[in-house]
N, CA and C atoms as a LAMMPS dump frame, in Angstrom:
ITEM: TIMESTEP
0
ITEM: NUMBER OF ATOMS
435
ITEM: BOX BOUNDS ff ff ff
-5.0000000000000000e+02 5.0000000000000000e+02
-5.0000000000000000e+02 5.0000000000000000e+02
-5.0000000000000000e+02 5.0000000000000000e+02
ITEM: ATOMS id mol type element x y z
1 1 1 N -26.564 23.551 0.471
2 1 2 C -26.632 22.636 1.597
3 1 3 C -25.218 22.397 2.105
4 2 1 N -25.036 22.518 3.382
5 2 2 C -23.733 22.287 4.002
6 2 3 C -23.6 20.816 4.359
7 3 1 N -22.459 20.243 4.053
8 3 2 C -22.173 18.859 4.42
9 3 3 C -20.831 18.802 5.113
10 4 1 N -20.763 17.973 6.127
11 4 2 C -19.498 17.797 6.821
12 4 3 C -18.677 16.738 6.125
13 5 1 N -17.37 16.864 6.223
14 5 2 C -16.472 15.832 5.717
15 5 3 C -15.322 15.704 6.688
16 6 1 N -14.681 14.559 6.658
17 6 2 C -13.536 14.374 7.541
18 6 3 C -12.26 14.491 6.717
19 7 1 N -11.293 15.155 7.292
20 7 2 C -10.003 15.356 6.647
21 7 3 C -8.931 14.945 7.643
22 8 1 N -7.998 14.129 7.18
23 8 2 C -6.915 13.689 8.059
24 8 3 C -6.023 14.871 8.415
25 9 1 N -5.704 14.98 9.701
26 9 2 C -4.798 16.027 10.156
27 9 3 C -3.761 15.394 11.067
28 10 1 N -2.757 16.172 11.439
29 10 2 C -1.768 15.694 12.391
30 10 3 C -0.898 14.597 11.835
31 11 1 N -0.636 13.595 12.667
32 11 2 C 0.298 12.522 12.333
33 11 3 C -0.166 11.731 11.112
34 12 1 N -1.474 11.443 11.015
35 12 2 C -1.963 10.68 9.868
36 12 3 C -1.722 11.451 8.568
37 13 1 N -2.019 12.725 8.555
38 13 2 C -1.813 13.538 7.354
39 13 3 C -0.333 13.583 6.976
40 14 1 N 0.529 13.765 7.96
41 14 2 C 1.976 13.794 7.694
42 14 3 C 2.449 12.454 7.153
43 15 1 N 1.958 11.357 7.727
44 15 2 C 2.352 10.023 7.28
45 15 3 C 1.878 9.782 5.856
46 16 1 N 0.66 10.221 5.54
47 16 2 C 0.148 10.047 4.17
48 16 3 C 0.949 10.874 3.17
49 17 1 N 1.384 12.067 3.574
50 17 2 C 2.223 12.882 2.691
51 17 3 C 3.554 12.178 2.412
52 18 1 N 4.16 11.619 3.457
53 18 2 C 5.408 10.858 3.278
54 18 3 C 5.171 9.629 2.411
55 19 1 N 4.039 8.956 2.626
56 19 2 C 3.698 7.772 1.826
57 19 3 C 3.548 8.15 0.361
58 20 1 N 2.93 9.285 0.094
59 20 2 C 2.745 9.734 -1.28
60 20 3 C 4.093 9.877 -1.982
61 21 1 N 5.024 10.574 -1.355
62 21 2 C 6.368 10.746 -1.925
63 21 3 C 7.065 9.406 -2.126
64 22 1 N 7.045 8.595 -1.093
65 22 2 C 7.73 7.301 -1.099
66 22 3 C 7.182 6.4 -2.212
67 23 1 N 5.861 6.295 -2.302
68 23 2 C 5.243 5.412 -3.298
69 23 3 C 5.467 5.924 -4.718
70 24 1 N 5.431 7.23 -4.904
71 24 2 C 5.717 7.777 -6.238
72 24 3 C 7.138 7.41 -6.676
73 25 1 N 8.09 7.48 -5.75
74 25 2 C 9.471 7.113 -6.077
75 25 3 C 9.582 5.621 -6.408
76 26 1 N 8.893 4.795 -5.655
77 26 2 C 9.016 3.345 -5.819
78 26 3 C 8.297 2.811 -7.055
79 27 1 N 7.169 3.408 -7.446
80 27 2 C 6.317 2.813 -8.481
81 27 3 C 6.141 3.678 -9.724
82 28 1 N 7.1 4.568 -9.963
83 28 2 C 7.141 5.336 -11.206
84 28 3 C 8.346 4.853 -12
85 29 1 N 8.099 4.494 -13.264
86 29 2 C 9.195 3.961 -14.077
87 29 3 C 10.059 5.084 -14.66
88 30 1 N 11.078 4.7 -15.414
89 30 2 C 12.018 5.662 -15.986
90 30 3 C 11.344 6.624 -16.973
91 31 1 N 10.209 6.203 -17.547
92 31 2 C 9.479 7.07 -18.478
93 31 3 C 8.535 8.021 -17.743
94 32 1 N 8.5 7.933 -16.415
95 32 2 C 7.652 8.826 -15.633
96 32 3 C 6.223 8.355 -15.459
97 33 1 N 5.963 7.077 -15.743
98 33 2 C 4.613 6.511 -15.614
99 33 3 C 4.528 5.738 -14.301
100 34 1 N 3.448 5.948 -13.586
101 34 2 C 3.247 5.265 -12.301
102 34 3 C 2.359 4.047 -12.506
103 35 1 N 2.651 2.972 -11.734
104 35 2 C 1.926 1.716 -11.869
105 35 3 C 1.25 1.304 -10.578
106 36 1 N 0.124 0.604 -10.71
107 36 2 C -0.62 0.047 -9.579
108 36 3 C 0.068 -1.228 -9.096
109 37 1 N 0.21 -1.376 -7.782
110 37 2 C 0.821 -2.582 -7.227
111 37 3 C -0.092 -3.797 -7.345
112 38 1 N -1.384 -3.585 -7.549
113 38 2 C -2.331 -4.698 -7.621
114 38 3 C -2.489 -5.253 -9.024
115 39 1 N -2.95 -4.423 -9.951
116 39 2 C -3.211 -4.897 -11.322
117 39 3 C -2.023 -4.664 -12.249
118 40 1 N -1.024 -3.93 -11.779
119 40 2 C 0.208 -3.634 -12.515
120 40 3 C -0.031 -2.77 -13.746
121 41 1 N -1.198 -2.149 -13.84
122 41 2 C -1.517 -1.268 -14.965
123 41 3 C -1.003 0.14 -14.681
124 42 1 N -0.722 0.864 -15.752
125 42 2 C -0.287 2.252 -15.623
126 42 3 C -1.438 3.1 -15.093
127 43 1 N -1.094 4.116 -14.302
128 43 2 C -2.103 5.049 -13.82
129 43 3 C -2.807 5.654 -15.03
130 44 1 N -4.102 5.882 -14.888
131 44 2 C -4.895 6.309 -16.042
132 44 3 C -5.025 7.812 -16.209
133 45 1 N -4.829 8.575 -15.131
134 45 2 C -5.012 10.014 -15.27
135 45 3 C -4.189 10.756 -14.221
136 46 1 N -4.034 12.034 -14.473
137 46 2 C -3.286 12.899 -13.567
138 46 3 C -4.227 13.906 -12.917
139 47 1 N -3.876 14.308 -11.704
140 47 2 C -4.541 15.39 -10.992
141 47 3 C -3.431 16.352 -10.579
142 48 1 N -3.574 17.619 -10.949
143 48 2 C -2.536 18.627 -10.668
144 48 3 C -1.165 18.177 -11.17
145 49 1 N -1.131 17.623 -12.368
146 49 2 C 0.098 17.183 -13.04
147 49 3 C 0.809 16.015 -12.37
148 50 1 N 0.105 15.284 -11.489
149 50 2 C 0.689 14.082 -10.88
150 50 3 C -0.258 12.912 -11.096
151 51 1 N 0.335 11.729 -11.346
152 51 2 C -0.487 10.535 -11.525
153 51 3 C -1.346 10.306 -10.287
154 52 1 N -2.613 9.975 -10.513
155 52 2 C -3.538 9.731 -9.407
156 52 3 C -3.444 8.27 -8.983
157 53 1 N -3.344 8.038 -7.678
158 53 2 C -3.407 6.7 -7.112
159 53 3 C -3.947 6.806 -5.703
160 54 1 N -4.412 5.689 -5.169
161 54 2 C -4.92 5.635 -3.798
162 54 3 C -3.817 5.107 -2.891
163 55 1 N -3.629 5.77 -1.762
164 55 2 C -2.702 5.295 -0.74
165 55 3 C -3.527 4.462 0.238
166 56 1 N -3.275 3.16 0.26
167 56 2 C -4.044 2.244 1.106
168 56 3 C -3.079 1.553 2.06
169 57 1 N -3.434 1.517 3.339
170 57 2 C -2.562 0.847 4.296
171 57 3 C -2.534 -0.655 4.022
172 58 1 N -1.331 -1.204 3.943
173 58 2 C -1.157 -2.64 3.767
174 58 3 C -1.816 -3.362 4.938
175 59 1 N -1.445 -2.991 6.138
176 59 2 C -2.107 -3.487 7.351
177 59 3 C -2.664 -2.289 8.099
178 60 1 N -3.957 -2.072 8.013
179 60 2 C -4.548 -0.931 8.713
180 60 3 C -4.654 -1.185 10.215
181 61 1 N -4.935 -0.136 10.931
182 61 2 C -5.248 -0.219 12.359
183 61 3 C -4.096 -0.731 13.226
184 62 1 N -2.858 -0.468 12.845
185 62 2 C -1.74 -0.799 13.722
186 62 3 C -1.57 0.327 14.737
187 63 1 N -0.883 0.055 15.821
188 63 2 C -0.707 1.072 16.872
189 63 3 C 0.139 2.24 16.402
190 64 1 N 1.112 1.984 15.523
191 64 2 C 2.022 3.037 15.065
192 64 3 C 1.922 3.16 13.548
193 65 1 N 1.936 4.405 13.073
194 65 2 C 1.86 4.672 11.635
195 65 3 C 3.258 4.737 11.031
196 66 1 N 3.393 4.179 9.847
197 66 2 C 4.644 4.242 9.086
198 66 3 C 4.28 4.441 7.618
199 67 1 N 4.976 5.33 6.947
200 67 2 C 4.647 5.594 5.545
201 67 3 C 4.934 4.388 4.638
202 68 1 N 5.796 3.492 5.074
203 68 2 C 6.097 2.303 4.279
204 68 3 C 4.951 1.283 4.329
205 69 1 N 3.999 1.454 5.246
206 69 2 C 2.867 0.536 5.401
207 69 3 C 1.711 0.913 4.47
208 70 1 N 2.008 1.595 3.382
209 70 2 C 0.983 1.971 2.412
210 70 3 C 1.287 1.338 1.063
211 71 1 N 0.235 1.113 0.303
212 71 2 C 0.332 0.586 -1.052
213 71 3 C -0.099 1.658 -2.039
214 72 1 N 0.412 1.588 -3.256
215 72 2 C 0.002 2.471 -4.35
216 72 3 C -0.937 1.664 -5.24
217 73 1 N -2.238 1.957 -5.146
218 73 2 C -3.234 1.181 -5.887
219 73 3 C -4.105 2.096 -6.745
220 74 1 N -4.545 1.565 -7.887
221 74 2 C -5.52 2.289 -8.695
222 74 3 C -6.842 2.311 -7.913
223 75 1 N -7.771 3.184 -8.278
224 75 2 C -9.019 3.267 -7.514
225 75 3 C -9.77 1.935 -7.398
226 76 1 N -9.829 1.147 -8.462
227 76 2 C -10.551 -0.119 -8.405
228 76 3 C -9.853 -1.129 -7.495
229 77 1 N -8.555 -1.264 -7.62
230 77 2 C -7.821 -2.19 -6.743
231 77 3 C -7.902 -1.734 -5.286
232 78 1 N -7.906 -0.411 -5.056
233 78 2 C -7.989 0.12 -3.69
234 78 3 C -9.298 -0.3 -3.026
235 79 1 N -10.402 -0.168 -3.73
236 79 2 C -11.707 -0.555 -3.168
237 79 3 C -11.74 -2.054 -2.904
238 80 1 N -11.256 -2.833 -3.847
239 80 2 C -11.23 -4.291 -3.655
240 80 3 C -10.357 -4.66 -2.461
241 81 1 N -9.198 -4.002 -2.341
242 81 2 C -8.282 -4.307 -1.239
243 81 3 C -8.941 -4.004 0.105
244 82 1 N -9.66 -2.901 0.179
245 82 2 C -10.296 -2.504 1.437
246 82 3 C -11.47 -3.403 1.816
247 83 1 N -12.236 -3.888 0.824
248 83 2 C -13.507 -4.54 1.143
249 83 3 C -13.624 -6.016 0.769
250 84 1 N -12.88 -6.492 -0.206
251 84 2 C -13.028 -7.895 -0.631
252 84 3 C -11.665 -8.55 -0.823
253 85 1 N -10.839 -8.442 0.211
254 85 2 C -9.478 -8.992 0.181
255 85 3 C -9.4 -10.236 1.035
256 86 1 N -8.595 -11.171 0.571
257 86 2 C -8.251 -12.354 1.356
258 86 3 C -6.759 -12.592 1.146
259 87 1 N -5.976 -12.872 2.137
260 87 2 C -6.334 -13.183 3.518
261 87 3 C -6.594 -11.922 4.347
262 88 1 N -7.01 -12.149 5.592
263 88 2 C -7.223 -11.052 6.522
264 88 3 C -5.873 -10.473 6.94
265 89 1 N -5.902 -9.476 7.824
266 89 2 C -4.665 -8.794 8.226
267 89 3 C -3.628 -9.745 8.8
268 90 1 N -4.05 -10.65 9.659
269 90 2 C -3.082 -11.573 10.277
270 90 3 C -2.481 -12.52 9.239
271 91 1 N -3.287 -12.953 8.286
272 91 2 C -2.775 -13.789 7.199
273 91 3 C -1.794 -13.035 6.323
274 92 1 N -2.096 -11.766 6.044
275 92 2 C -1.173 -10.933 5.26
276 92 3 C 0.159 -10.779 5.969
277 93 1 N 0.084 -10.515 7.285
278 93 2 C 1.311 -10.355 8.06
279 93 3 C 2.138 -11.637 8.03
280 94 1 N 1.493 -12.785 8.196
281 94 2 C 2.206 -14.064 8.146
282 94 3 C 2.836 -14.282 6.776
283 95 1 N 2.095 -13.984 5.706
284 95 2 C 2.622 -14.167 4.353
285 95 3 C 3.804 -13.24 4.074
286 96 1 N 3.706 -12.005 4.558
287 96 2 C 4.82 -11.072 4.374
288 96 3 C 6.038 -11.529 5.169
289 97 1 N 5.81 -11.988 6.389
290 97 2 C 6.907 -12.46 7.228
291 97 3 C 7.633 -13.625 6.563
292 98 1 N 6.882 -14.512 5.902
293 98 2 C 7.46 -15.681 5.233
294 98 3 C 8.101 -15.348 3.885
295 99 1 N 7.841 -14.157 3.358
296 99 2 C 8.347 -13.776 2.048
297 99 3 C 9.873 -13.668 2.077
298 100 1 N 10.523 -14.365 1.168
299 100 2 C 11.982 -14.318 1.056
300 100 3 C 12.335 -13.256 0.021
301 101 1 N 13.168 -12.323 0.44
302 101 2 C 13.581 -11.231 -0.446
303 101 3 C 15.073 -11.358 -0.662
304 102 1 N 15.461 -11.787 -1.848
305 102 2 C 16.874 -11.975 -2.166
306 102 3 C 17.564 -10.62 -2.273
307 103 1 N 18.828 -10.587 -1.884
308 103 2 C 19.61 -9.354 -1.983
309 103 3 C 19.588 -8.87 -3.422
310 104 1 N 19.347 -7.589 -3.601
311 104 2 C 19.329 -7.003 -4.933
312 104 3 C 18.063 -7.268 -5.72
313 105 1 N 17.019 -7.773 -5.054
314 105 2 C 15.756 -8.038 -5.751
315 105 3 C 15.191 -6.748 -6.319
316 106 1 N 14.88 -6.778 -7.611
317 106 2 C 14.231 -5.627 -8.226
318 106 3 C 12.788 -5.546 -7.796
319 107 1 N 12.078 -6.68 -7.883
320 107 2 C 10.683 -6.732 -7.448
321 107 3 C 10.41 -8.082 -6.804
322 108 1 N 9.436 -8.08 -5.92
323 108 2 C 8.94 -9.316 -5.321
324 108 3 C 7.419 -9.243 -5.331
325 109 1 N 6.772 -10.393 -5.311
326 109 2 C 5.313 -10.411 -5.324
327 109 3 C 4.775 -11.176 -4.131
328 110 1 N 3.585 -10.788 -3.727
329 110 2 C 2.888 -11.411 -2.614
330 110 3 C 1.495 -11.771 -3.099
331 111 1 N 1.166 -13.072 -3.168
332 111 2 C -0.162 -13.447 -3.671
333 111 3 C -1.266 -13.157 -2.662
334 112 1 N -2.36 -12.575 -3.168
335 112 2 C -3.565 -12.348 -2.376
336 112 3 C -4.755 -12.601 -3.299
337 113 1 N -5.951 -12.51 -2.769
338 113 2 C -7.16 -12.583 -3.59
339 113 3 C -7.944 -11.291 -3.396
340 114 1 N -8.355 -10.705 -4.513
341 114 2 C -9.23 -9.533 -4.493
342 114 3 C -10.523 -9.93 -5.186
343 115 1 N -11.613 -9.876 -4.436
344 115 2 C -12.924 -10.261 -4.956
345 115 3 C -12.9 -11.674 -5.532
346 116 1 N -12.169 -12.563 -4.867
347 116 2 C -12.106 -13.966 -5.275
348 116 3 C -11.127 -14.261 -6.396
349 117 1 N -10.446 -13.25 -6.925
350 117 2 C -9.5 -13.449 -8.022
351 117 3 C -8.074 -13.303 -7.501
352 118 1 N -7.219 -14.268 -7.852
353 118 2 C -5.826 -14.222 -7.413
354 118 3 C -5.11 -13.041 -8.065
355 119 1 N -4.381 -12.305 -7.227
356 119 2 C -3.621 -11.131 -7.652
357 119 3 C -2.25 -11.218 -7.012
358 120 1 N -1.256 -10.765 -7.71
359 120 2 C 0.098 -10.688 -7.157
360 120 3 C 0.377 -9.236 -6.804
361 121 1 N 0.421 -8.914 -5.509
362 121 2 C 0.835 -7.569 -5.114
363 121 3 C 2.308 -7.441 -5.449
364 122 1 N 2.649 -6.45 -6.232
365 122 2 C 4.022 -6.28 -6.683
366 122 3 C 4.703 -5.189 -5.855
367 123 1 N 5.837 -5.529 -5.276
368 123 2 C 6.617 -4.601 -4.456
369 123 3 C 7.994 -4.42 -5.064
370 124 1 N 8.541 -3.208 -4.955
371 124 2 C 9.959 -3.071 -5.244
372 124 3 C 10.683 -3.787 -4.104
373 125 1 N 11.894 -4.239 -4.349
374 125 2 C 12.649 -4.907 -3.291
375 125 3 C 12.808 -4.01 -2.073
376 126 1 N 13.073 -2.72 -2.309
377 126 2 C 13.24 -1.767 -1.204
378 126 3 C 11.961 -1.653 -0.387
379 127 1 N 10.819 -1.518 -1.058
380 127 2 C 9.551 -1.377 -0.336
381 127 3 C 9.256 -2.63 0.481
382 128 1 N 9.496 -3.801 -0.082
383 128 2 C 9.237 -5.051 0.647
384 128 3 C 10.107 -5.151 1.896
385 129 1 N 11.376 -4.826 1.765
386 129 2 C 12.293 -4.865 2.915
387 129 3 C 11.865 -3.838 3.963
388 130 1 N 11.564 -2.611 3.504
389 130 2 C 11.133 -1.559 4.426
390 130 3 C 9.838 -1.944 5.138
391 131 1 N 8.894 -2.505 4.4
392 131 2 C 7.604 -2.893 4.974
393 131 3 C 7.773 -3.964 6.044
394 132 1 N 8.583 -4.969 5.752
395 132 2 C 8.835 -6.006 6.756
396 132 3 C 9.441 -5.4 8.022
397 133 1 N 10.365 -4.467 7.84
398 133 2 C 11.032 -3.858 8.993
399 133 3 C 10.065 -3.022 9.83
400 134 1 N 9.257 -2.181 9.188
401 134 2 C 8.375 -1.304 9.968
402 134 3 C 7.233 -2.061 10.616
403 135 1 N 6.774 -3.135 10.005
404 135 2 C 5.672 -3.869 10.612
405 135 3 C 6.087 -4.573 11.889
406 136 1 N 7.369 -4.867 12.023
407 136 2 C 7.816 -5.432 13.288
408 136 3 C 7.788 -4.391 14.391
409 137 1 N 7.8 -3.1 14.013
410 137 2 C 7.75 -2.013 14.984
411 137 3 C 6.363 -1.374 15.087
412 138 1 N 5.445 -1.773 14.204
413 138 2 C 4.128 -1.12 14.152
414 138 3 C 3.204 -1.527 15.28
415 139 1 N 3.524 -2.619 15.942
416 139 2 C 2.689 -3.048 17.048
417 139 3 C 1.485 -3.85 16.594
418 140 1 N 0.745 -4.336 17.555
419 140 2 C -0.456 -5.119 17.274
420 140 3 C -1.569 -4.207 16.753
421 141 1 N -2.65 -4.826 16.352
422 141 2 C -3.804 -4.057 15.907
423 141 3 C -4.343 -3.25 17.089
424 142 1 N -4.824 -2.038 16.797
425 142 2 C -5.409 -1.2 17.827
426 142 3 C -6.656 -1.861 18.416
427 143 1 N -6.926 -1.584 19.66
428 143 2 C -8.11 -2.121 20.312
429 143 3 C -9.359 -1.706 19.551
430 144 1 N -10.305 -2.616 19.474
431 144 2 C -11.549 -2.322 18.787
432 144 3 C -11.47 -2.498 17.296
433 145 1 N -10.343 -3.004 16.767
434 145 2 C -10.249 -3.181 15.324
435 145 3 C -10.325 -4.624 14.949
């Protein structure tokens, strides 16, 4: 039986490839283990000799794509982030905008709720600074979103 599937191509595919590299650099420790930004647990398995993680847009549906607007999440945190997250996109943007990132910060956290449970999204200082910068250039949410 033939089934159709959708595969990202063009700018989205290129952005996801850049996000993959960027997130692996930011969330892999000195021992070579990658961690989830949501539950802070080590990745559980590898695919093609690389730790498996989901690339999820921090704020989806912006007018412009940026690889820094992605999170490195385990499969369970990724599903929760996509479907049972609080606050909504505008609340997340406000919380990120208010986040104070001290010079030389190793990590910073942003509180959210996933499926009603409080979670601290953990960012490297570089990722948090980069994310704040690109979201100011990402534009408003796309029409119809």
